[in-house]
C-alpha positions in Angstrom: 21.0 -11.0 11.2 17.9 -9.1 13.1 18.7 -5.4 15.0 16.0 -3.3 17.0 16.4 0.7 14.9 15.8 3.4 17.1 13.5 4.5 14.6 12.2 1.3 12.0 12.3 -1.0 15.3 12.8 -4.8 15.2 14.2 -5.5 11.7 16.0 -8.0 9.8 18.4 -8.4 6.9 17.6 -11.1 4.0 19.7 -9.2 1.3 18.0 -5.9 2.3 15.8 -4.6 5.7 12.6 -5.7 6.0 9.6 -5.3 8.4 6.4 -6.8 9.3 3.1 -4.0 9.0 -0.4 -4.9 9.7 -3.3 -2.6 8.2 -7.0 -3.5 7.9 -8.5 -2.2 4.2 -11.5 -3.2 2.3 -12.6 -4.6 5.8 -9.8 -7.6 6.4 -6.4 -7.7 8.1 -3.4 -7.9 5.9 0.0 -8.2 6.8 2.6 -6.6 4.6 6.2 -6.7 4.7 7.6 -3.4 4.2 11.8 -3.5 2.6 13.9 -0.7 3.7 17.2 0.0 1.4 20.5 -0.1 2.9 23.1 -3.1 3.0 24.1 -5.1 6.1 25.5 -2.6 7.7 22.0 -0.7 8.6 23.4 3.2 7.9 19.7 4.4 6.9 19.6 8.3 5.1 18.1 10.3 7.1 15.1 10.9 4.2 14.4 7.3 4.8 14.2 7.8 8.4 12.0 10.6 7.7 9.6 8.8 5.3 8.7 6.2 7.9 8.4 8.2 10.7 5.3 10.4 8.7 4.1 6.7 7.1 3.9 5.5 10.6 1.8 8.7 11.3 -0.1 8.6 8.8 -1.0 4.9 8.0 -4.5 5.1 8.6 -5.4 8.2 6.5 -3.2 7.0 3.6 -5.2 3.3 3.7 -8.3 5.1 3.7 -7.2 7.3 0.5 -5.8 3.8 -1.0 -9.6 1.7 -0.2 -11.4 5.2 -0.9 -9.5 5.0 -4.3 -9.7 1.7 -5.9 -13.2 1.3 -5.0 -14.3 4.8 -7.2 -11.9 3.4 -9.7 -13.8 -0.1 -9.8 -17.2 1.6 -9.7 -16.0 3.8 -12.3 -15.2 0.6 -14.2 -17.9 -1.2 -13.7 -20.4 1.7 -14.7 -18.3 2.0 -18.1 -18.8 -1.7 -18.7 -22.3 -1.7 -18.3 -22.7 1.5 -20.3 -20.7 -0.1 -23.1 -22.9 -3.1 -23.1 -26.1 -1.2 -23.0 -25.1 1.1 -25.4 -24.4 -1.9 -27.8 -27.2 -3.2 -27.6 -29.2 -0.4 -28.2 -26.8 0.0 -31.3 -28.5 -3.8 -32.4 -32.2 -3.1 -31.8 -32.2 -0.1 -34.1 
């Protein structure tokens, strides 16, 4: 079943409501499926609608923050890995 909801737009039911969204992260285009929890009667809670509106209005900011956080984590981990090898090699030389 498929409906055009006033807040979520075109969504389809397949043991839960789903919708595809497009976003660019890590300089690549991705299509993700989001799930909206509700029965087949499509009676959504107001907080679900508010959360979706906020998410949709701030998607670019959310993606930028996620992108930045992942890159920062990756850089920290790589630095720790390199340091652990450097420190290990220095200990073996002494």
